[in-house]
N, C-alpha and C positions, 0 to 999 in steps of 0.2 A: 703887818710885818713887825717882828720883834727885832730889837737891837742887841747885838752881842759884841762885847769887848773881850779881847784876848790879851792877857798879861803874860809876858814870857813868850812872845810871838816868834822869836828868832830861834828857839830850840826845835827839836824834833816834835815834841808834843804840841807846841803851838802851831807849827807847820802842818801837822796832821789835822788839826782842827780847822785851820784856814782852808785847807783842800776840801774838807768835807762841807764847810759852810758855804762854799762857792756853789755847791749843788742843791743847797736847802732852799725850798720854795717859801719858807716862812720865817727865815732868820737871815739877817744881813750883818756883816762885820761893820762896825762903825769906827773902830780904832784898833790898832795893833801897838801894844806897848812892850818895852823891854828895857834892860839896863845896858845892853850892848847893841851895837850897830845902829844907835839912834840917828835919825836924820837920813838914813838910807832908805830907798824903796825896798820893800820886801822881795820884789822881783830881781833886784841886784844881788841879794844875798842867796836867793834860791831862784836861779835863772829859768827854771821850768815853769814858774808862775808868770813869766812875762806875757802881758796881754790878757791874763785872767785875773790877776790882782797886782796892782802897781802902787798900793798905799805906801805912805811913808811911815816908818817906824817912829813912834814918839816915846819920850822918856816916861818910865813908870814912877809916879810920884803921888803925893796926896791930892794934888789938883787934878791929875788926869785919870787916876783909877776910880771907875765909877761914873765918869762923865758920859753923858748920852748913852746909857746902856740900861737895857732891861734885864741883862744878866751879865755877870763878869765871870770869865773863865780864867782861873789861875793855872797856867801850864808852867808852874814854877817850882823851885826846890822847896823842901821843908822850911817852914818858918815865914815864908813871904805872905801867903794867904792869911794867916792868923793875925798878921800885923795890921791888915786893912779890914779884917771881918766884922769887927764890932761896929765900925762907922757904916759899912755897907748894909749890915743886918737891920740897924735901927733906921736907915734911910729907906728901907723896904726893897733893896736891890738883892735878889737872890745870887748866890755864888756856888760855883763848883770848883773844887781844888784837886789837882792832879796828885798832890803830895799826901803825906800821912797826917796833915794837920787836923782833918775832921773825919777820919775813918772810925773813930772810937767814941763811945757814948759815956766813958768814964775817964777820970784822970788817971786812975790806976792803970788801965789798959794803955792809955797814951804814954804814961811813964815808963812802961816796959818796952813799948815800941822805941821811945826815945833812948833808952839805955842801950838797945841793940843797934840803933842807927849809927854808922860810922862817923857821920858828920854832926850828929846832935849831942852824943856823949851824955845823955840823961838831962838835957836842958828841959826846964818846965814849960808848959804851954802858956802862951800869952793871954789867952782869954778862955780859961777852963770852963766858965759859966756857959759858953756857947756849945760845948760838946754835947749837952743834953738835947739840943735843938737840931743836931746834925743827923744826916741818914747816910749810912754806908751804902754806896752806890753799886750794888749787885742787883740789877733789875730782876733777874730770875728768882730772887729770894725776897727782895724788898720793894716790889713794884708798887704796891698800894701806898706804902709810906713815901715813895719818891714823888708821887703825884702831888704837885703844889709845894714840895719841899723848898726851904729857903736857904739851907745849907747842905751841900752834899759832899762827901769825902769820896772822891773817885778811888776805886781799888787799886792796889798795886798789881803789876803785870803778872808776876808769879802767882800772887793770891788768886787772881781771876782763874787761872788754869787749875790750881789745887782746889779751890772751893767748888767750882763747877764740877770737877772730877769726883769729889768725895761727897757732895751734898745728898745724892739720892741714897747712898749707902748709910750715911749718918741718920737721915730722916727715917729711913725704913728699918733701921737697926740691923743692918746686914753685917756690920763688922764690929770688932771689939774697938774701943777707943784708945786702948794702949797699944804701943809698939807700931803705930802707923809710920811708914817711911815714904818720903817724897824725893825722887830723883829729878832734878830739873835741869834743862839745857835751855840756854838763851843766846840769841844772836848779839852781835856787837853793838847794834844800835841802841840796845838798852842801857848802855853807859852814857848815852847822850853825845853831844857835839864836842865836848871837852874832855875826853877820856884820859886816864893815866897811861903810863908806859905799857902796861900789861894788855892794853887793847890796841896797840899799834900793829900794823900788818906783820911785821917780822916776829913779834911775840905771839900773836893770835893765830896766824896761818898755820895750817896743818898741825893744831895743838888743841888740846881739851884741858881747861883749868878749872878745878873746883875752887870755891872761894866762900868765905864766911860760913865755914862748915858748921852746921848746927846752931848758928847765931844769926841768921839772916832776919831782918826786921819784917819781911812779909809773912814769916811764920806766925807772927803775933795776930794779924787780922785773920788769918786762916784759922788759927785755933779758936779765936773768938767766934767766927761765924759758923764753923762746924760744931763747936761746942754747944751753941745755941740750938742747932738743929737736933742734935743728939740728946740734949738735956743732961749732959755730963761732960766733965773736963776731958780733953783730948791730949794724948801724949804723942807728939808729932816730932820726927826727926827729918829735917829738910837739909838737903845738900844741893846747892845750885852749881852749875858748871857753865863756863863761857866756851862756846863753840864757834868755829870760824864761818859763820853765815851772817848775812846783813841783818835780817829780821826774822822773828818767830821765837815762840817758847813752846817747848813740849815737856810735860811732867809725867813720869810714870809713878803711880801711886800704889803702895802695897799695904794691904790690911788682912788681918786674920779674921775669917768669918766666925760668927758666933756658933754655928753648927754646920755640919756638912750641907753644902749648899749646891743646888743644881744650877748649871750655866743658864738654862733657859729662864729660871725664875728671876735671876739677877738681870738679865737682858731685859726682861719684861718690866721689872722695877724701874730701871733707867729710862726706858722708852715712855713709861707711863708719867714719870716724874716730869720729864721734859716735853711731853706731848703739847703741841701748840706753841712751844717756844720758837720765836722767829730766827734766833741766832745760836742755837744749840742743836747739833746733829748727833744723834747716838747711832753710830755706825752698825751695820749688820755683823753678826758674829764672824770672826775670821778676818775682818777688814781692819787693817791698822790705822790709827790716827797718824798724820805725818804733817811736817811743817809746810810742804809744798801745796797741800790741798786747802790751806786756809790763807795763804799768803795774799795780802791786799784786801782782806775782807773783815767784817765784824763777826765771823763765825768762829764757834768753838766746835771742834770735832772730838768725840769721845768714843773710845773703844773699850769693851769690857771683856775680861777673861777671868774664868775661874780655874784654879789649878790646885795641885797637891790634894787630890782626891776630895775636892770641894772644900778645903779649909783655907785656901788663899785666894783673895780677891786682888787682881791686878787691873788697874784703870789706867789708860793713857789718854791725856787731854792735851790738845794742841791748839794754839791761837797765834794770830799775828800780834806781837808785843806791842806795836805801834797803833793798832786799831782796837781789836777787842781787849787788848791789854792797857790801852790808854785813851786815844782820841775817839775811837769808835764807841767804846762803852760810855765815854763821857757825853757823846751826842745822844746816845740812847737814854741816858739819864736826863739830859737837858730837855728832850722831847716830853718825858714824863713830867718834869718840873713845870713846864710851860703849857702843857695841855695839848701837845701836838701828837699825832699818831706816832707810836714808838719807833717805827722802822723809817720815818721820814728821813731822807738824806743818807741812808745806810744800805739801800738796796743795790749792792754792788757784788758781782760774782768774783770769787777768788781768782787771782791772776795765774795763768799757766802759759808756758812753763815758768 
């Protein structure tokens, strides 16, 4: 049995990981750390956990982070994980970070991410020498590198949807790398437990709000990952929207095909690319990816359409932002890091209705 510590345990991301690890046969939670609600039982903060997990939340500090842990999970905002990473790395304790701290393997990429991030404002990385040791946590692309990795940067929720939706087209050379457009919709839980006024019920209900138009930080890692697959720079325009649902992300991706393309060939390319993947479902032609069909699961649904006389590829990619977009993909990565079967603790059917 391996020991897992969750830092940032009182947020939605930490909660999601706690829920998943309660069902994991080879991982146990040894401590829950946070900066808020310290001294309270986690089941007092989240009453649905009563009787399943009643651990007391401890303060996250230099003494507690890494204690009695075989892996440390940072379900924390940007900047927290990198402040502890060097000590844990040299102590031989692997880490996975939900934030953008370790999604990039160069300071130039991180600097661009930091420049676009509304709360970082271009702040430099605290330990840039560790970026070369980190692995970007998209298992479908980086599975072998994730096995035994010691630092993993969990992907952003929107990035998971965009990258999985675009990856086959980029790898197979189906679309031009210029003029790709991503239209994203996210549920309100993506803002976390302490949202601003725009996320309160009167503002969000019966409303759709675009934000960070063309300047969202998750576009940086998407451009990085898809550019590597294509072997060329990608020109991506990404517009996220807040929609009045609790959880879920759906991205519709538009790209111009390199030549007139038959729908059957594109469908076959996507099915072949994701053949054997446990958590990606390429839907049959004419079946749309929706939020409801992935809710509560680690599944990504993808639907593919060829339009405009074979010159336009339209891909729709849907995930649960708190699972495949956060805690679920994190556990998928952790399983690979620690040598467990990749699907362990994640075999859950989407919730319906």
